[in-house]
N, C-alpha and C positions, 0 to 999 in steps of 0.2 A: 504494500500500500504506500502511496506517495502523499505527503502532506505539504501543502503550501501555507505558510504562516506570513501574514502581512501585519506588521506592528507599526504603531505611531508613537514617536517619542514624546515624553513630557517635556515641558519647558515653560519658563515664565511668560513667553510671548506666544505660546501655542494655544490655538482655539480648536475646539472639537465639539461638533453637534452630534451627540450620541443617538438622539432620536432619529435624525435624518439618516445616519449611518445604518442603524438597525432596521429602519422601516423602508428605506429606499435603496441605498447603495449596496448593501450586502445581498438583498433579494435580486437586484440587477445582476450582480456577479453570479449568484447561484443559478439564475435562469440561463445565463450565457455559458457557464462552465459545466453545469450538470454534474456536480460532485456527488459522491456517495454520502457524505456527511459534512456539516458545517458547525463549527463552534465559535461563538462570538464572546469575547471577553471585554470587560470594562476594568481598566487598571485601578487597583486600590493602592498598591505599594509597588515600588520597582520603577523601571525606566520607561514604561509604556503607559499612555493614556487609554489605549485600546488596542486590541488585536483580533484578528479573525484567522481561523484555520479551515482550509478546504481540503477534504480527503478524496483521493482518487484511487480507483482500483489498480491502476498501472501507470507506468511512465508514458505509455501511448495515450492514455486518457488525459493525463496532465498536459502533455504536449498539445493535444487537440484543444484543450481548454485555453491554453496560452495563445493559440493561433485563432481564437474566436474572432470573427469579423466585428464583434461588438467591443473589442478591447479598446479601441479609440474612444468610444463613448464612456467606457468604464474609467479610463484614465482621465478623461475630461471632466468627470463628475467629482473628482477628489476635492477640488476647490469649493464645492458646495457644502462640505462639512468640516474641512480642516485646512489649516495653513502649514501643517506638519509635512515633512517629507517622509513617506513610509519606507520601511525596510522590508525586504522579502527574504524568507528562508525556505528553501525546498529541502525536504528530508525524506528519507525512507523510514517508515515505521517498522521497527524490528521486534516489538512485543506489544 
């Protein structure tokens, strides 16, 4: 299983609209990516204000998601909920 985690760093000048993120952006991503599972986190402590993890059955499914024709719309939507620059981590789930 492949996991894509997108995290948004905390900072004094960082703004983040959790409602828009949860109700608009993440559903847009889920619809485009067709993941097996999605986990949405709101940061309480640590370096991130929020993160989301998308799980895919295989590297082929992950690659297809990243090649979605809707990727431009997804990336263009980031400014609607935050001014943070997201970081992405792709991982193989081992247990």
